[in-house]
N, C-alpha and C positions, 0 to 999 in steps of 0.2 A: 761920661754922659754924651759928650760931643762925638766920640768915636762910635759909641753905640748907635747914636742917631744917624751917623754917616753910613754905617753898615745897613741899618734898617731901610734907608732910602734907596739903596741899590737893589733890594729884593724886588723881584717882579712877581706879579700875580700869575699863578699857573693858568694856562689857557683852558678854556672850558672844554669838557669832553664832548665830542660830537658823536652821537650814536650812529653806528653803521647800519647797513641793511639788516633788518631783523627778519630772519627766515622763519616761516611758520613750521610747525611740527609736520614731518613727512606724513602725508595722508594720501590714500589712493584717490586719484582723480584731481589732486591739487597740483598746480603748475608752480614750480620754483625756478626762478631765473637768477643768475649771478655769474660774475666773471670767474673763469677757471683757467689755470695755465694750460697751454697745449700739451696733450699727452704724447710722450715719446713713443715711437713705434717699437714693438718688441724686437730684440736683436734676432738676427737670422740664425745665429748658432744656438738659440734656445737658452742662453745664459741670462741670468738676471742682470739688468743694467745697473742696479744699485747694489753694491756689496752689502750695505746695511740690511737690505731686504732679505738677502740670503742668510745673514747672521740671525735676524729676527725669526725667520722661519725655522732655522735649525735649533733655536733655543726655545721653541714653543714647549711648554711643560707637558709632559705625558702623565697619564694617570698611573698612580702606584697602587696596584691591586692589594686590597686588604682581605686576604683569604680567611682571616679569622672571622670575618663578617658572615661567612657562609657555613652551614652545618657540615661536619665531617662526614665522609662517605660511610654508609651503614648498609652492609650486605643483607642484614636481617629485615630491613624495612620492606613493607608490602603495600603496594597500591591497591590491590584487590581487597586486602584486609582493612583498608581505610573506609570502605563502603559496606554498609550492612544491607543485605537483601538483594545482591546482584548489582547490575550496572546502574549508575545514577541516571535520572531522567530529566534533569533540569540543568541549565548552564551553571547555576550557582552550586549545585551539588558536585558537578564535574570539577569546577574550579576549586572548591573546598577540598575535595579528595586529593587532587594533584598537589595543591599547596601544602597539605599536611604531609604527604608522602615526600616531597622535596625537603621539607623542614626536618623530616626524620632521617635525612641522609640518602634519599633515593636518587636514582640516576635517570638520564634521558632515555636510554635504551629500553628500560623496563616500562616507562610510560608509553613508548611507541608500541611495544609488544602487547600491553594490556588494551590499549585503544583499538589495535587491529584485531587481535585474536579473541579477547574476552568480551569486550564491550561492542565490537563491530561498529566503531565510530570513525576509524581513521580514513578509510577509503583513499582518496587522492590527497589527504591531508599530510601533515608532517609534525615532527617534534624536533626542534633545533636547540642546541646549547652552545652555539659558536658565534652569536651576534652580541657585541657589546654596544647596546643602544643607549646606555646612560653615560658612557665615556669614563666610567670609574675603574676600568681595567678588568672587570669580572663580567664574563658573558651572561646575558639574561637567558631565560628559558622561554621559547616561543612555541606555542602549541596551536595547531589548526586541525579541526575535526568537523564532522557533520553527522547528525543523527536525525531520523524522521521526527522524533518528538521535540528536538531541540533546535535544529537548523544549523547552518554554517556558522562556526564560532572560531574566533582567534583570541588567544589569551597570552599575556606577557607577564612573567614572574621576575621579580627583582629580589636579590638576597641582601639583607641588612640585619644587623643585630642578631646574627646566628639563626635566621629563619628566612624562608621564602614567602613573599607576599604578592598576590596578584595586584598589578598596578594598571592594567589595561584589559578591557574586554569589549569585543565587537561581536554581536550575535544578530544574524539575519532571521527573518520570520521562517518558521518551519514550513509554512504553506508555500512560500515562494523560493526557498533556498535551493540552489542546485549543488554544485561541487563545493568543497571546503575552500576557504580563503587561500589565495596564493600570493606569495611575496613577489612584487615586481622589481623593487629596488630597496637596498638598505644602505645607500650612500648618503653623503652630505650634499643634498640638492641645493640648498640656499646659502652655502658657504658660511655657516654660523658656528663651525667647529663642532657640530653635533650631528650624528647620523639621523636620517629621517627614514621611517619605514613606510613604503608605499606598497599597498596590497589591494587586491581586488577579490570580491565575492561574486559568485554567479547567482542571479535572480531570474526566475522563470515565471511564466503564467501558470494558472491552475492545471493546465494540461501538460505542462512541461515541454511545450514545443518551442515557444518563442522565449529565448533567453538573452539577457544582457549582462554586462559587467558593471558592478557597483564598486567604485574605487575610492579608497580612503587613504589619508596621509596623516601619520602621527609622529610626534617627536617628544623626547624627554625634556621636561622643564625642571631643572635642578632647584630653582627657587620655590616652586610649588610642590616638588617631590612627587610628581606624577607625569604621565604622558598627556599631551594636549593635542587637539585636532588642528591641523594646518590647512585642511581642505573642507571648509564649512559646508555641511550638507552632503558632502561626497559628490561624485560625478557618475552619472548613469549613462552608459554609451554602449554601442555595439562592440567596439574594440576598446581595450584598456588604454589609458594614457601612456605615452612614452616620454621619459625625461630626456629633453634635448636642450642644449644651449643655443637657442634660435638666434638671439641678438648678440652673441659673443661677449657677454658681460660676466662670464664664469659662473653664473647662476643658472641652473637648469630650469627651463620652463616645462610645463606638462602639456603635451601635444596629443589631442584626440583626433585620430584620422576618421574622416567621414567617407566611407567607401560604399555605402548602400545606395544604389540607384533608385530604390523603391520597388513596390510591387502593386498588384491590383487593389490592395487594402490601403496602402499609404499614399498612392499616387507617386509621381516622379519626385525624387528627392535630390537635393544638391550635394555633390561631393566636395571635399575640401578638408579643412582642419580647424579645430577650435584650440586656442592657445590660452593657458592660464599662467600667470606670472606672479612672482613673489613681490609683495608690497611692503615688506618689512615686518609684517605680523602674521600673514597667512597667504595662501595662494588664491587669487581671484581671477575670474575670466578677464583676459586682456583684449582679445579680438577674435573674430571669426573670419576666415579667409576661404571664400568659395572658389571652386574651379570654374572656368568658363562654362556657360550653359551647354548642356548636351542635347536637350530636347527643345523643340520649338516653343512649347508652352512655357518653359522656364525663361526664355528670352522675352516672351510677352509679359510675364510677371515682372521682370526687371524693368521693362518699359513702363508698365502701369505704375510701378513704384516711383520711378523718376518723374512721371507726369504728376503724380499726387504730391510730390515734394517740390514742385515748381521748376524742376529742371526740364523744361519743355524741349529744348534743342536735343538734349540727351535722349529723351523719350522718343522723339521722331527718328533719331538714328537707330535706336534699338528696334522700333517697329519695322523699319526698313530691313534690318537684318532678319527679323522674324519672317518677313515675306520672301526675301531673296537669297538668304544664306544657303549654299548647297551642303554645308556640313551638319546642319541641325537635323535631328531625327524627329519623327512623329511619335508621340506617346500613344495616341489613339488613331485608328484608321482614318477617321474623318478630319483629323487635324490639318491635313494638306488642303482641305477645302474651307473649313470653318475659320481657322486661325488667320489666314491671310485676309479674309473679309473683315474679321474683327480688327486686325492691325490697321487696315486702310480706314476704317471708321474712326478709330482712335487718332490716326494721323490727321484726319479731317478736323476733328475737335482741337487738336494741338495747334494746327496752322490757324484755325479760327481764333483761338485764344491769343495767338501772337499777331493776329491781323496780317498774316503773311500772304503774299500773292500766290505761293505754291498751293494754296487752298483750291484754286481753280483747276490745277492739273490733277490733283487727287480726285476731285469730283468727276472730272472727265474720265479718269481711269475706272472709277466705279461704274459709271454709266456704260462704258464699253465692255467691261468684264461681266456685268450682271444686267443684261438687257431685260430679262424676264424676272421680275422680283418675286413672282410666285414660286419659282424653283430655286431661287438664290438663297444663300444663308441669310438669316434674319438681320444680320449686321449691315448688309447692303441696303435693306429697306430703312434701317435706322439712320444710315448716312444720308439717304435721299430725303427722308422726313426732316432731318436736322437742316439740310441745305434749304429746303422749302421754307 
């Protein structure tokens, strides 16, 4: 008993567990801060700095194709025979016919021939059987076509249990559809070990004159057994997005170039780029980066926005550029007369808001430049009325 008591007295109470920093679930727009070890720069020779990394990458399991899951080739299978009464007239009918033909042992080449020659739907579309989008080792069948009654359509078929099943369909309206969908990329954009299919469909107005690209991104979700959309709502733009690793994190961003300066219908447009980034679940718009203003009116718009946001000093500097910059172009012929008068009026308001002494100098400039208010732009009279 004495020995037991002595041993018990020497036991110490375990220290209480102190909870560390609890990081919230990664969510777009949520800021997470925490200490991280400094990242070692990549070696100049291109070799991996940690041998364990090379071993891990070399031992990544590869899919073992199960060719028994797909139907055996059958030369007697007929795609045209799968449809009664000629060419199908709805996306569901086309999809059902191609699915039954593939399940009967049909081949990609015959699908392409029938779509082009018999059904007159292929156009600039395609039929491909070389893309393994599910990562199971067996390529899927991807079909792109367009028909006046149907519209631009993209279908993806996956083989399992001895038959082919359509697991993805994208169909544009027949009234606005232009050329068939085109694949932009079939690479792993977000580094999640699964290929992502980036494709664009052309949409036009009723006259077929003004056309844009509608881009979508889909990827296989093994847990759900279907393809899911990674670009919610798609992206409509003059030019299709380009996958680029803008920030060097090995994950490709989607970059939309803004190259249209505008026309008489739209007015002057800003050029630049819109970047969408991966947030762990989907691609969302990250930021918009505009090029420096090309036209005088665009500089005035930037100045007005700065003034409205309370950045008065910035607004004054931008108004000054709108007046004096020799590189800015005039969108309209009278911009060279009207916009400087407007910019000086707004500068007068900005200096008055700041109670700055430069207010007097701007007022003197307006009196000197526009002695006759009857022939001057209306903004000169506004400035004088405000001063009075």
